[in-house]
mmCIF file of the N, C-alpha and C atoms, coordinates in Angstrom:
data_MODEL
# 
_entry.id   MODEL 
# 
loop_
_atom_site.group_PDB 
_atom_site.id 
_atom_site.type_symbol 
_atom_site.label_atom_id 
_atom_site.label_alt_id 
_atom_site.label_comp_id 
_atom_site.label_asym_id 
_atom_site.label_entity_id 
_atom_site.label_seq_id 
_atom_site.pdbx_PDB_ins_code 
_atom_site.Cartn_x 
_atom_site.Cartn_y 
_atom_site.Cartn_z 
_atom_site.occupancy 
_atom_site.B_iso_or_equiv 
_atom_site.pdbx_formal_charge 
_atom_site.auth_seq_id 
_atom_site.auth_comp_id 
_atom_site.auth_asym_id 
_atom_site.auth_atom_id 
_atom_site.pdbx_PDB_model_num 
ATOM 1   N N  . MET A 1 1  ? 23.573  13.367  -33.226 1.00 0.00 ? 1  MET A N  1 
ATOM 2   C CA . MET A 1 1  ? 23.018  14.012  -32.055 1.00 0.00 ? 1  MET A CA 1 
ATOM 3   C C  . MET A 1 1  ? 21.502  13.807  -31.941 1.00 0.00 ? 1  MET A C  1 
ATOM 4   N N  . GLU A 1 2  ? 20.812  13.927  -33.087 1.00 0.00 ? 2  GLU A N  1 
ATOM 5   C CA . GLU A 1 2  ? 19.369  13.788  -33.035 1.00 0.00 ? 2  GLU A CA 1 
ATOM 6   C C  . GLU A 1 2  ? 18.953  12.376  -32.635 1.00 0.00 ? 2  GLU A C  1 
ATOM 7   N N  . THR A 1 3  ? 19.745  11.399  -33.022 1.00 0.00 ? 3  THR A N  1 
ATOM 8   C CA . THR A 1 3  ? 19.458  10.014  -32.630 1.00 0.00 ? 3  THR A CA 1 
ATOM 9   C C  . THR A 1 3  ? 19.507  9.870   -31.110 1.00 0.00 ? 3  THR A C  1 
ATOM 10  N N  . ASP A 1 4  ? 20.483  10.523  -30.465 1.00 0.00 ? 4  ASP A N  1 
ATOM 11  C CA . ASP A 1 4  ? 20.588  10.483  -29.016 1.00 0.00 ? 4  ASP A CA 1 
ATOM 12  C C  . ASP A 1 4  ? 19.330  11.064  -28.373 1.00 0.00 ? 4  ASP A C  1 
ATOM 13  N N  . ASN A 1 5  ? 18.845  12.170  -28.923 1.00 0.00 ? 5  ASN A N  1 
ATOM 14  C CA . ASN A 1 5  ? 17.652  12.806  -28.374 1.00 0.00 ? 5  ASN A CA 1 
ATOM 15  C C  . ASN A 1 5  ? 16.415  11.912  -28.513 1.00 0.00 ? 5  ASN A C  1 
ATOM 16  N N  . ILE A 1 6  ? 16.308  11.246  -29.655 1.00 0.00 ? 6  ILE A N  1 
ATOM 17  C CA . ILE A 1 6  ? 15.174  10.356  -29.867 1.00 0.00 ? 6  ILE A CA 1 
ATOM 18  C C  . ILE A 1 6  ? 15.221  9.188   -28.886 1.00 0.00 ? 6  ILE A C  1 
ATOM 19  N N  . VAL A 1 7  ? 16.400  8.624   -28.692 1.00 0.00 ? 7  VAL A N  1 
ATOM 20  C CA . VAL A 1 7  ? 16.551  7.517   -27.752 1.00 0.00 ? 7  VAL A CA 1 
ATOM 21  C C  . VAL A 1 7  ? 16.205  7.985   -26.332 1.00 0.00 ? 7  VAL A C  1 
ATOM 22  N N  . LEU A 1 8  ? 16.700  9.155   -25.947 1.00 0.00 ? 8  LEU A N  1 
ATOM 23  C CA . LEU A 1 8  ? 16.396  9.695   -24.616 1.00 0.00 ? 8  LEU A CA 1 
ATOM 24  C C  . LEU A 1 8  ? 14.909  9.943   -24.435 1.00 0.00 ? 8  LEU A C  1 
ATOM 25  N N  . GLU A 1 9  ? 14.267  10.464  -25.467 1.00 0.00 ? 9  GLU A N  1 
ATOM 26  C CA . GLU A 1 9  ? 12.821  10.697  -25.396 1.00 0.00 ? 9  GLU A CA 1 
ATOM 27  C C  . GLU A 1 9  ? 12.075  9.384   -25.191 1.00 0.00 ? 9  GLU A C  1 
ATOM 28  N N  . HIS A 1 10 ? 12.468  8.352   -25.928 1.00 0.00 ? 10 HIS A N  1 
ATOM 29  C CA . HIS A 1 10 ? 11.812  7.054   -25.792 1.00 0.00 ? 10 HIS A CA 1 
ATOM 30  C C  . HIS A 1 10 ? 12.070  6.470   -24.403 1.00 0.00 ? 10 HIS A C  1 
ATOM 31  N N  . LEU A 1 11 ? 13.282  6.595   -23.912 1.00 0.00 ? 11 LEU A N  1 
ATOM 32  C CA . LEU A 1 11 ? 13.592  6.083   -22.579 1.00 0.00 ? 11 LEU A CA 1 
ATOM 33  C C  . LEU A 1 11 ? 12.790  6.821   -21.509 1.00 0.00 ? 11 LEU A C  1 
ATOM 34  N N  . ARG A 1 12 ? 12.634  8.106   -21.651 1.00 0.00 ? 12 ARG A N  1 
ATOM 35  C CA . ARG A 1 12 ? 11.836  8.882   -20.695 1.00 0.00 ? 12 ARG A CA 1 
ATOM 36  C C  . ARG A 1 12 ? 10.359  8.457   -20.748 1.00 0.00 ? 12 ARG A C  1 
ATOM 37  N N  . ALA A 1 13 ? 9.873   8.228   -21.961 1.00 0.00 ? 13 ALA A N  1 
ATOM 38  C CA . ALA A 1 13 ? 8.471   7.789   -22.107 1.00 0.00 ? 13 ALA A CA 1 
ATOM 39  C C  . ALA A 1 13 ? 8.293   6.410   -21.481 1.00 0.00 ? 13 ALA A C  1 
ATOM 40  N N  . ILE A 1 14 ? 9.266   5.531   -21.697 1.00 0.00 ? 14 ILE A N  1 
ATOM 41  C CA . ILE A 1 14 ? 9.198   4.195   -21.112 1.00 0.00 ? 14 ILE A CA 1 
ATOM 42  C C  . ILE A 1 14 ? 9.224   4.295   -19.592 1.00 0.00 ? 14 ILE A C  1 
ATOM 43  N N  . ARG A 1 15 ? 10.107  5.118   -19.065 1.00 0.00 ? 15 ARG A N  1 
ATOM 44  C CA . ARG A 1 15 ? 10.204  5.287   -17.606 1.00 0.00 ? 15 ARG A CA 1 
ATOM 45  C C  . ARG A 1 15 ? 8.888   5.806   -17.031 1.00 0.00 ? 15 ARG A C  1 
ATOM 46  N N  . ALA A 1 16 ? 8.290   6.779   -17.710 1.00 0.00 ? 16 ALA A N  1 
ATOM 47  C CA . ALA A 1 16 ? 7.017   7.344   -17.233 1.00 0.00 ? 16 ALA A CA 1 
ATOM 48  C C  . ALA A 1 16 ? 5.929   6.272   -17.233 1.00 0.00 ? 16 ALA A C  1 
ATOM 49  N N  . THR A 1 17 ? 5.911   5.458   -18.276 1.00 0.00 ? 17 THR A N  1 
ATOM 50  C CA . THR A 1 17 ? 4.921   4.386   -18.365 1.00 0.00 ? 17 THR A CA 1 
ATOM 51  C C  . THR A 1 17 ? 5.130   3.362   -17.255 1.00 0.00 ? 17 THR A C  1 
ATOM 52  N N  . VAL A 1 18 ? 6.373   2.977   -17.025 1.00 0.00 ? 18 VAL A N  1 
ATOM 53  C CA . VAL A 1 18 ? 6.680   2.017   -15.971 1.00 0.00 ? 18 VAL A CA 1 
ATOM 54  C C  . VAL A 1 18 ? 6.293   2.582   -14.609 1.00 0.00 ? 18 VAL A C  1 
ATOM 55  N N  . ASP A 1 19 ? 6.547   3.859   -14.388 1.00 0.00 ? 19 ASP A N  1 
ATOM 56  C CA . ASP A 1 19 ? 6.162   4.491   -13.126 1.00 0.00 ? 19 ASP A CA 1 
ATOM 57  C C  . ASP A 1 19 ? 4.642   4.450   -12.913 1.00 0.00 ? 19 ASP A C  1 
ATOM 58  N N  . ARG A 1 20 ? 3.889   4.735   -13.975 1.00 0.00 ? 20 ARG A N  1 
ATOM 59  C CA . ARG A 1 20 ? 2.426   4.677   -13.870 1.00 0.00 ? 20 ARG A CA 1 
ATOM 60  C C  . ARG A 1 20 ? 1.953   3.253   -13.585 1.00 0.00 ? 20 ARG A C  1 
ATOM 61  N N  . ILE A 1 21 ? 2.546   2.285   -14.270 1.00 0.00 ? 21 ILE A N  1 
ATOM 62  C CA . ILE A 1 21 ? 2.176   0.885   -14.049 1.00 0.00 ? 21 ILE A CA 1 
ATOM 63  C C  . ILE A 1 21 ? 2.495   0.474   -12.613 1.00 0.00 ? 21 ILE A C  1 
ATOM 64  N N  . SER A 1 22 ? 3.628   0.928   -12.130 1.00 0.00 ? 22 SER A N  1 
ATOM 65  C CA . SER A 1 22 ? 4.025   0.603   -10.752 1.00 0.00 ? 22 SER A CA 1 
ATOM 66  C C  . SER A 1 22 ? 3.017   1.177   -9.752  1.00 0.00 ? 22 SER A C  1 
ATOM 67  N N  . GLU A 1 23 ? 2.595   2.406   -9.952  1.00 0.00 ? 23 GLU A N  1 
ATOM 68  C CA . GLU A 1 23 ? 1.595   3.022   -9.075  1.00 0.00 ? 23 GLU A CA 1 
ATOM 69  C C  . GLU A 1 23 ? 0.265   2.274   -9.161  1.00 0.00 ? 23 GLU A C  1 
ATOM 70  N N  . ASP A 1 24 ? -0.114  1.901   -10.380 1.00 0.00 ? 24 ASP A N  1 
ATOM 71  C CA . ASP A 1 24 ? -1.353  1.157   -10.559 1.00 0.00 ? 24 ASP A CA 1 
ATOM 72  C C  . ASP A 1 24 ? -1.288  -0.189  -9.839  1.00 0.00 ? 24 ASP A C  1 
ATOM 73  N N  . MET A 1 25 ? -0.149  -0.860  -9.928  1.00 0.00 ? 25 MET A N  1 
ATOM 74  C CA . MET A 1 25 ? 0.006   -2.164  -9.275  1.00 0.00 ? 25 MET A CA 1 
ATOM 75  C C  . MET A 1 25 ? -0.074  -2.022  -7.762  1.00 0.00 ? 25 MET A C  1 
ATOM 76  N N  . GLN A 1 26 ? 0.489   -0.965  -7.214  1.00 0.00 ? 26 GLN A N  1 
ATOM 77  C CA . GLN A 1 26 ? 0.396   -0.743  -5.767  1.00 0.00 ? 26 GLN A CA 1 
ATOM 78  C C  . GLN A 1 26 ? -1.058  -0.583  -5.356  1.00 0.00 ? 26 GLN A C  1 
ATOM 79  N N  . GLU A 1 27 ? -1.824  0.163   -6.148  1.00 0.00 ? 27 GLU A N  1 
ATOM 80  C CA . GLU A 1 27 ? -3.241  0.341   -5.848  1.00 0.00 ? 27 GLU A CA 1 
ATOM 81  C C  . GLU A 1 27 ? -4.001  -0.988  -5.964  1.00 0.00 ? 27 GLU A C  1 
ATOM 82  N N  . VAL A 1 28 ? -3.696  -1.760  -6.995  1.00 0.00 ? 28 VAL A N  1 
ATOM 83  C CA . VAL A 1 28 ? -4.350  -3.059  -7.194  1.00 0.00 ? 28 VAL A CA 1 
ATOM 84  C C  . VAL A 1 28 ? -4.042  -3.985  -6.015  1.00 0.00 ? 28 VAL A C  1 
ATOM 85  N N  . LYS A 1 29 ? -2.795  -4.017  -5.573  1.00 0.00 ? 29 LYS A N  1 
ATOM 86  C CA . LYS A 1 29 ? -2.414  -4.861  -4.438  1.00 0.00 ? 29 LYS A CA 1 
ATOM 87  C C  . LYS A 1 29 ? -3.153  -4.443  -3.171  1.00 0.00 ? 29 LYS A C  1 
ATOM 88  N N  . ALA A 1 30 ? -3.258  -3.152  -2.952  1.00 0.00 ? 30 ALA A N  1 
ATOM 89  C CA . ALA A 1 30 ? -3.972  -2.666  -1.765  1.00 0.00 ? 30 ALA A CA 1 
ATOM 90  C C  . ALA A 1 30 ? -5.444  -3.059  -1.817  1.00 0.00 ? 30 ALA A C  1 
ATOM 91  N N  . ARG A 1 31 ? -6.056  -2.890  -2.973  1.00 0.00 ? 31 ARG A N  1 
ATOM 92  C CA . ARG A 1 31 ? -7.474  -3.232  -3.116  1.00 0.00 ? 31 ARG A CA 1 
ATOM 93  C C  . ARG A 1 31 ? -7.685  -4.736  -3.003  1.00 0.00 ? 31 ARG A C  1 
ATOM 94  N N  . LEU A 1 32 ? -6.766  -5.518  -3.537  1.00 0.00 ? 32 LEU A N  1 
ATOM 95  C CA . LEU A 1 32 ? -6.852  -6.972  -3.433  1.00 0.00 ? 32 LEU A CA 1 
ATOM 96  C C  . LEU A 1 32 ? -6.743  -7.402  -1.978  1.00 0.00 ? 32 LEU A C  1 
ATOM 97  N N  . GLY A 1 33 ? -5.875  -6.753  -1.230  1.00 0.00 ? 33 GLY A N  1 
ATOM 98  C CA . GLY A 1 33 ? -5.748  -7.061  0.190   1.00 0.00 ? 33 GLY A CA 1 
ATOM 99  C C  . GLY A 1 33 ? -7.045  -6.800  0.931   1.00 0.00 ? 33 GLY A C  1 
ATOM 100 N N  . ILE A 1 34 ? -7.707  -5.722  0.587   1.00 0.00 ? 34 ILE A N  1 
ATOM 101 C CA . ILE A 1 34 ? -9.002  -5.410  1.210   1.00 0.00 ? 34 ILE A CA 1 
ATOM 102 C C  . ILE A 1 34 ? -10.029 -6.491  0.856   1.00 0.00 ? 34 ILE A C  1 
ATOM 103 N N  . LEU A 1 35 ? -10.057 -6.887  -0.409  1.00 0.00 ? 35 LEU A N  1 
ATOM 104 C CA . LEU A 1 35 ? -11.002 -7.923  -0.830  1.00 0.00 ? 35 LEU A CA 1 
ATOM 105 C C  . LEU A 1 35 ? -10.719 -9.253  -0.131  1.00 0.00 ? 35 LEU A C  1 
ATOM 106 N N  . GLU A 1 36 ? -9.452  -9.603  0.018   1.00 0.00 ? 36 GLU A N  1 
ATOM 107 C CA . GLU A 1 36 ? -9.102  -10.840 0.712   1.00 0.00 ? 36 GLU A CA 1 
ATOM 108 C C  . GLU A 1 36 ? -9.573  -10.803 2.158   1.00 0.00 ? 36 GLU A C  1 
ATOM 109 N N  . HIS A 1 37 ? -9.397  -9.658  2.800   1.00 0.00 ? 37 HIS A N  1 
ATOM 110 C CA . HIS A 1 37 ? -9.833  -9.517  4.186   1.00 0.00 ? 37 HIS A CA 1 
ATOM 111 C C  . HIS A 1 37 ? -11.354 -9.649  4.291   1.00 0.00 ? 37 HIS A C  1 
ATOM 112 N N  . GLN A 1 38 ? -12.062 -8.989  3.385   1.00 0.00 ? 38 GLN A N  1 
ATOM 113 C CA . GLN A 1 38 ? -13.519 -9.063  3.394   1.00 0.00 ? 38 GLN A CA 1 
ATOM 114 C C  . GLN A 1 38 ? -14.003 -10.483 3.122   1.00 0.00 ? 38 GLN A C  1 
ATOM 115 N N  . TYR A 1 39 ? -13.347 -11.188 2.207   1.00 0.00 ? 39 TYR A N  1 
ATOM 116 C CA . TYR A 1 39 ? -13.712 -12.576 1.910   1.00 0.00 ? 39 TYR A CA 1 
ATOM 117 C C  . TYR A 1 39 ? -13.519 -13.454 3.129   1.00 0.00 ? 39 TYR A C  1 
ATOM 118 N N  . ALA A 1 40 ? -12.389 -13.298 3.798   1.00 0.00 ? 40 ALA A N  1 
ATOM 119 C CA . ALA A 1 40 ? -12.121 -14.102 4.992   1.00 0.00 ? 40 ALA A CA 1 
ATOM 120 C C  . ALA A 1 40 ? -13.180 -13.836 6.066   1.00 0.00 ? 40 ALA A C  1 
ATOM 121 N N  . SER A 1 41 ? -13.536 -12.577 6.228   1.00 0.00 ? 41 SER A N  1 
ATOM 122 C CA . SER A 1 41 ? -14.555 -12.222 7.216   1.00 0.00 ? 41 SER A CA 1 
ATOM 123 C C  . SER A 1 41 ? -15.907 -12.835 6.864   1.00 0.00 ? 41 SER A C  1 
ATOM 124 N N  . LEU A 1 42 ? -16.289 -12.728 5.604   1.00 0.00 ? 42 LEU A N  1 
ATOM 125 C CA . LEU A 1 42 ? -17.571 -13.311 5.168   1.00 0.00 ? 42 LEU A CA 1 
ATOM 126 C C  . LEU A 1 42 ? -17.557 -14.824 5.285   1.00 0.00 ? 42 LEU A C  1 
ATOM 127 N N  . SER A 1 43 ? -16.439 -15.426 4.933   1.00 0.00 ? 43 SER A N  1 
ATOM 128 C CA . SER A 1 43 ? -16.329 -16.879 5.031   1.00 0.00 ? 43 SER A CA 1 
ATOM 129 C C  . SER A 1 43 ? -16.513 -17.343 6.473   1.00 0.00 ? 43 SER A C  1 
ATOM 130 N N  . THR A 1 44 ? -15.914 -16.638 7.400   1.00 0.00 ? 44 THR A N  1 
ATOM 131 C CA . THR A 1 44 ? -16.046 -16.978 8.821   1.00 0.00 ? 44 THR A CA 1 
ATOM 132 C C  . THR A 1 44 ? -17.502 -16.838 9.260   1.00 0.00 ? 44 THR A C  1 
ATOM 133 N N  . ARG A 1 45 ? -18.138 -15.759 8.857   1.00 0.00 ? 45 ARG A N  1 
ATOM 134 C CA . ARG A 1 45 ? -19.536 -15.553 9.236   1.00 0.00 ? 45 ARG A CA 1 
ATOM 135 C C  . ARG A 1 45 ? -20.431 -16.637 8.654   1.00 0.00 ? 45 ARG A C  1 
ATOM 136 N N  . ILE A 1 46 ? -20.208 -17.010 7.415   1.00 0.00 ? 46 ILE A N  1 
ATOM 137 C CA . ILE A 1 46 ? -21.020 -18.052 6.776   1.00 0.00 ? 46 ILE A CA 1 
ATOM 138 C C  . ILE A 1 46 ? -20.814 -19.380 7.494   1.00 0.00 ? 46 ILE A C  1 
ATOM 139 N N  . ASP A 1 47 ? -19.577 -19.680 7.868   1.00 0.00 ? 47 ASP A N  1 
ATOM 140 C CA . ASP A 1 47 ? -19.311 -20.925 8.611   1.00 0.00 ? 47 ASP A CA 1 
ATOM 141 C C  . ASP A 1 47 ? -20.078 -20.944 9.933   1.00 0.00 ? 47 ASP A C  1 
ATOM 142 N N  . ARG A 1 48 ? -20.100 -19.824 10.631  1.00 0.00 ? 48 ARG A N  1 
ATOM 143 C CA . ARG A 1 48 ? -20.840 -19.767 11.895  1.00 0.00 ? 48 ARG A CA 1 
ATOM 144 C C  . ARG A 1 48 ? -22.331 -19.931 11.684  1.00 0.00 ? 48 ARG A C  1 
ATOM 145 N N  . ILE A 1 49 ? -22.857 -19.309 10.655  1.00 0.00 ? 49 ILE A N  1 
ATOM 146 C CA . ILE A 1 49 ? -24.282 -19.437 10.335  1.00 0.00 ? 49 ILE A CA 1 
ATOM 147 C C  . ILE A 1 49 ? -24.602 -20.878 9.979   1.00 0.00 ? 49 ILE A C  1 
ATOM 148 N N  . ASP A 1 50 ? -23.727 -21.520 9.218   1.00 0.00 ? 50 ASP A N  1 
ATOM 149 C CA . ASP A 1 50 ? -23.922 -22.923 8.843   1.00 0.00 ? 50 ASP A CA 1 
ATOM 150 C C  . ASP A 1 50 ? -23.973 -23.808 10.080  1.00 0.00 ? 50 ASP A C  1 
ATOM 151 N N  . GLU A 1 51 ? -23.078 -23.572 11.023  1.00 0.00 ? 51 GLU A N  1 
ATOM 152 C CA . GLU A 1 51 ? -23.074 -24.340 12.276  1.00 0.00 ? 51 GLU A CA 1 
ATOM 153 C C  . GLU A 1 51 ? -24.368 -24.128 13.063  1.00 0.00 ? 51 GLU A C  1 
ATOM 154 N N  . ARG A 1 52 ? -24.814 -22.887 13.120  1.00 0.00 ? 52 ARG A N  1 
ATOM 155 C CA . ARG A 1 52 ? -26.045 -22.593 13.852  1.00 0.00 ? 52 ARG A CA 1 
ATOM 156 C C  . ARG A 1 52 ? -27.244 -23.268 13.199  1.00 0.00 ? 52 ARG A C  1 
ATOM 157 N N  . VAL A 1 53 ? -27.335 -23.213 11.883  1.00 0.00 ? 53 VAL A N  1 
ATOM 158 C CA . VAL A 1 53 ? -28.435 -23.848 11.174  1.00 0.00 ? 53 VAL A CA 1 
ATOM 159 C C  . VAL A 1 53 ? -28.416 -25.356 11.415  1.00 0.00 ? 53 VAL A C  1 
ATOM 160 N N  . PHE A 1 54 ? -27.223 -25.954 11.379  1.00 0.00 ? 54 PHE A N  1 
ATOM 161 C CA . PHE A 1 54 ? -27.115 -27.382 11.643  1.00 0.00 ? 54 PHE A CA 1 
ATOM 162 C C  . PHE A 1 54 ? -27.625 -27.728 13.037  1.00 0.00 ? 54 PHE A C  1 
ATOM 163 N N  . ARG A 1 55 ? -27.256 -26.934 14.042  1.00 0.00 ? 55 ARG A N  1 
ATOM 164 C CA . ARG A 1 55 ? -27.732 -27.194 15.404  1.00 0.00 ? 55 ARG A CA 1 
ATOM 165 C C  . ARG A 1 55 ? -29.250 -27.064 15.495  1.00 0.00 ? 55 ARG A C  1 
ATOM 166 N N  . ILE A 1 56 ? -29.807 -26.078 14.811  1.00 0.00 ? 56 ILE A N  1 
ATOM 167 C CA . ILE A 1 56 ? -31.264 -25.890 14.806  1.00 0.00 ? 56 ILE A CA 1 
ATOM 168 C C  . ILE A 1 56 ? -31.926 -27.097 14.146  1.00 0.00 ? 56 ILE A C  1 
ATOM 169 N N  . GLU A 1 57 ? -31.406 -27.522 13.001  1.00 0.00 ? 57 GLU A N  1 
ATOM 170 C CA . GLU A 1 57 ? -31.969 -28.686 12.320  1.00 0.00 ? 57 GLU A CA 1 
ATOM 171 C C  . GLU A 1 57 ? -31.879 -29.927 13.190  1.00 0.00 ? 57 GLU A C  1 
ATOM 172 N N  . LYS A 1 58 ? -30.769 -30.064 13.900  1.00 0.00 ? 58 LYS A N  1 
ATOM 173 C CA . LYS A 1 58 ? -30.579 -31.213 14.776  1.00 0.00 ? 58 LYS A CA 1 
ATOM 174 C C  . LYS A 1 58 ? -31.597 -31.202 15.906  1.00 0.00 ? 58 LYS A C  1 
ATOM 175 N N  . ARG A 1 59 ? -31.819 -30.044 16.527  1.00 0.00 ? 59 ARG A N  1 
ATOM 176 C CA . ARG A 1 59 ? -32.792 -29.929 17.620  1.00 0.00 ? 59 ARG A CA 1 
ATOM 177 C C  . ARG A 1 59 ? -34.198 -30.221 17.156  1.00 0.00 ? 59 ARG A C  1 
ATOM 178 N N  . LEU A 1 60 ? -34.502 -29.828 15.936  1.00 0.00 ? 60 LEU A N  1 
ATOM 179 C CA . LEU A 1 60 ? -35.836 -30.053 15.375  1.00 0.00 ? 60 LEU A CA 1 
ATOM 180 C C  . LEU A 1 60 ? -35.964 -31.433 14.743  1.00 0.00 ? 60 LEU A C  1 
ATOM 181 N N  . SER A 1 61 ? -34.891 -32.208 14.847  1.00 0.00 ? 61 SER A N  1 
ATOM 182 C CA . SER A 1 61 ? -34.868 -33.569 14.255  1.00 0.00 ? 61 SER A CA 1 
ATOM 183 C C  . SER A 1 61 ? -35.099 -33.555 12.751  1.00 0.00 ? 61 SER A C  1 
ATOM 184 N N  . LEU A 1 62 ? -34.552 -32.552 12.108  1.00 0.00 ? 62 LEU A N  1 
ATOM 185 C CA . LEU A 1 62 ? -34.661 -32.460 10.659  1.00 0.00 ? 62 LEU A CA 1 
ATOM 186 C C  . LEU A 1 62 ? -33.505 -33.169 9.959   1.00 0.00 ? 62 LEU A C  1 
ATOM 187 N N  . VAL A 1 63 ? -32.455 -33.462 10.719  1.00 0.00 ? 63 VAL A N  1 
ATOM 188 C CA . VAL A 1 63 ? -31.291 -34.180 10.199  1.00 0.00 ? 63 VAL A CA 1 
ATOM 189 C C  . VAL A 1 63 ? -30.917 -35.276 11.196  1.00 0.00 ? 63 VAL A C  1 
ATOM 190 N N  . GLU A 1 64 ? -30.227 -36.288 10.713  1.00 0.00 ? 64 GLU A N  1 
ATOM 191 C CA . GLU A 1 64 ? -29.762 -37.335 11.614  1.00 0.00 ? 64 GLU A CA 1 
ATOM 192 C C  . GLU A 1 64 ? -28.573 -36.850 12.399  1.00 0.00 ? 64 GLU A C  1 
ATOM 193 N N  . ALA A 1 65 ? -28.524 -37.195 13.669  1.00 0.00 ? 65 ALA A N  1 
ATOM 194 C CA . ALA A 1 65 ? -27.460 -36.725 14.561  1.00 0.00 ? 65 ALA A CA 1 
ATOM 195 C C  . ALA A 1 65 ? -26.132 -37.372 14.301  1.00 0.00 ? 65 ALA A C  1 
# 
């Protein structure tokens, strides 16, 4: 009987740990999604700035057309 209790205790501890890991992973995925969105936004802004700088350099004849 005591062996059954020990096994059940271990299974409950494992389940609790898995539940915590699952919750942590959900949070990590949500935060990663936010970071991906922010990266995409920054990347787009940098591309636009790069295009604008190129046009300015071209107008000032700082680069070959």
